[in-house]
N, C-alpha and C positions, 0 to 999 in steps of 0.2 A: 839722663843727659849729664854727661860731665862736660866742664866748662875751665877754660884759663884766662887769667888776665891778664893782659899786657897791656899798661898804663891803663887809659880810660875805654879799653875795647874788651868783650869776651868774645871768645874763640869757642866752637864746639871741638870739642877732644875726641869724645866718644858717645855714641847712644845706643840703648838697649832697648829691644821691643820683645818682651814677655807676652803679648798678645796670643800668641800660639802655643805657648807653654801646656803642658799635659802632665798631669802628678802622675806617678804610678801606684799611689796609694789607693787600696781599695779595702773601705772598711766594711762590715759587717752590712747584710742586706738591709736591716732598719733603716739604715742611715742614706740620704739622698745629698747629693753634690749641693752647696747653696751658691757657694762663690771661690774665689781665686784672688788674693790681693797682695801686693807687696807692703809687707811690714814697714814703717817708716823709720829705718835704721841701717846705718851701716856696720860689716862685722868686720873685725880686723882677721886676716887669715895670715899674714906676715907683715913685715914692715912696709912692702908695697903691693901688696894683694887685699882686696876687699869683697865682701860677700853681702847680697842682701836677702833677707827670707821671702820666699814665694809660699804664702800660707794659703791652704785650702781646707775650705770650713765644709762640713759636714754635719746635718742635722735631723732628727725626727721628733714631731711633737705629736702628743696623745692625749687623751682626757685625762686631767690632770696632772700629765708633767712633760716632760719631753726631755732630750738627750742633745750634744751637741760635742764635739771634736773638733780641733785644728789640728793638722797636720804640715810640718815646713819644710821644704825645702832650702836649702840654703846654698845659693850659687853665685861662685866667683865671676866678678866681674872683667873681662879682657879687654884690652886698651882697643882693641880691632872690632868692637862692638859685639863680639860671642862673650858666651857664658857656660858653665860648666857646672856640674854638680859636686860640690865639697861636701856637701850631708845631705843625705834624703831620707823622707819619713821619719823627723823627728818628730814627736808628739809635742806640741807647742801649748795647748791648753785642752781643759774638758769640762764640762758640766752634765750634771743630770738630776732631776727632780723626780720621784715617784710619789705618788699619792699612797698615802696610808691610812687615811680616816674614808668611812664609807659609811657609818653610821652618826646619827646624833650624839648617841653614847662615846664614840672614839673623838667627835667633836669636844664635848663636854670635858674630857682625860687631859684635852694637851691643846694649845695654840698651835705647837709643831705637828703638823699633820702630814710632813713629805719626808720622806728619806732625800737626804741630799748629798752628793757627792762631787769635788771639783779637781782640779789639780792646775798647776801652772810650772811653766819652765823657766828658769832663770840662767843665765848662762857667768862662766867666770873666765875668761880667754885668758891666757900668760905666755909670756915670750919666754920658751926655753932653749933660747940659742940654737933651734933645730931650722930647718926650711921653712916649715909652717909651725903656727902657733899651737900649743895645747889649748882645748876645749873641756870644759868641765861643764856637762848637762846635768841641773841641779832642778828635778824632778819633785815638786812637792805637791802630795796628795791630801786633801780633805774629806772625811765621811762625818756626817751628821746625822744619826738615826731619828727618825720620827719618834716625836715623844719623850723627847730627852730636849735638856736644856743646852742651849749652845755651848756650854763649857763642857760638855760629852765630847765634844767634836775630836775624832782621832785624826793625828797627825803622821802621814808616812812621807819620809824623803828618800830617793834614788839619786846618787851620783854617779856618772859614770864620765869617764875621761878618756877622749877621744882626739886625733889629728885628722885633719881634712885629707879627704881621699883615702881614710883606709877606715872605713866606719865597719862598725860591730855594733851598733846601738840595740839591735833587733836582739841581740844574746843575753837573755838574762843571769845565765849562769858564767858570762864574762868575768875574769880575774878584776877586772878595772872598775867593776861596778861594786856600789857599795849599799846597803839600806841601814836608815836609822828609823826608829820608831818613837814616836815622841806621845 
């Protein structure tokens, strides 16, 4: 809900209802949808337009591990209470853990008996003097193999630059994407 203060009085300006919102994201068949939630932040689209992230959480659990992923739709908030997608199906975060120790010998070899991986999205939003701001999607992924010390964790960063309503996030060969491995 957006409110406006006039003296000592608060007046409702707009209210958005996302209770019926359905994501278009369809993960692989191993994952089931847990929940949708609104991430507690406002994201600038322009000097006067704002968005919220509706995050869809999917997960699967299994003996010795599990996997989860969160996918976000960034929705522009209109003053009349409506909303529209500025970006859809944006990988927000993920995590996976897979058991790698099955025998006493495995457990004796290492205390780290799981393959672990996770990723996190960071945003850098820049005013580029266009109708909408430039969004830099910075996804950093980590992989920590079983039986290895934590310092063996591999890090990979993918950067994509997009503008609202002109999304091409799922194009891995897109010229605006770059990859850095550390």
